[in-house]
N, C-alpha and C positions, 0 to 999 in steps of 0.2 A: 460613496459616502462623503468624502471631502467636497465633492462638487455640490451636493445638496446643502452642506454647511456654508459654503462660499456664497451660494445663491441667497440663502437666508440673511447673510450679512449685507449683501449688496441691495436687497429689496428696500429696507427702510431708507437708505441713502437716496434711492430713486424716488421714493414718495415724498421726501423732504424737499427735493428740488423745486417742484411746482409751488410749494408753500413759500419758499424763499423768493421765488419770482413774483408771487402774488403780493408780497410785502412791499414791493416797490411803490413809490408814490403814484397815484392815478394820473397826475399830469404827464409824467414821463411815459407811462404805460399806454395812454389812450391812443396816440396815433398808430402805434403798432397794432393795437387791438382792432382798430378800424380797418387796417390793411388786411389783417387775418380774416376779419368778418367778410370783407368784400371778396377775398380769395375763396373762402368757403362757399359763398353764394355762387360765384362763377363756376366752381368745380361742380356744385350741385346742378346748376343749369346745364353744364356740359354733359354730365351723366344722363340727365333726363333727355337732352337732345339726342345723344348717341343712342339711347334706348329706343326713342321714337323712330329714329332713322333706321335702326336695325329691324324694328317691327314693320315699318313701311316696306323695307326691302324684302322681308320674308313674305309679307302679304302680296306684294307685287309679283314676286317670283312664283308664288303659289297659284296666282291667277293664270299664268301662262300654260 
């Protein structure tokens, strides 16, 4: 019971944090936003590449 109450207290504090970060001026926030965007694109390309490599490996081993 106290665990559930503690979680309900912490949750609003967790949701306020992104709002406080979003309130920073766009000038200071922009370079970091670009870096995160590039990182997200690279991760997505890595996942797609890994998936294609695994499918190719499965297809190649299946032909043997």
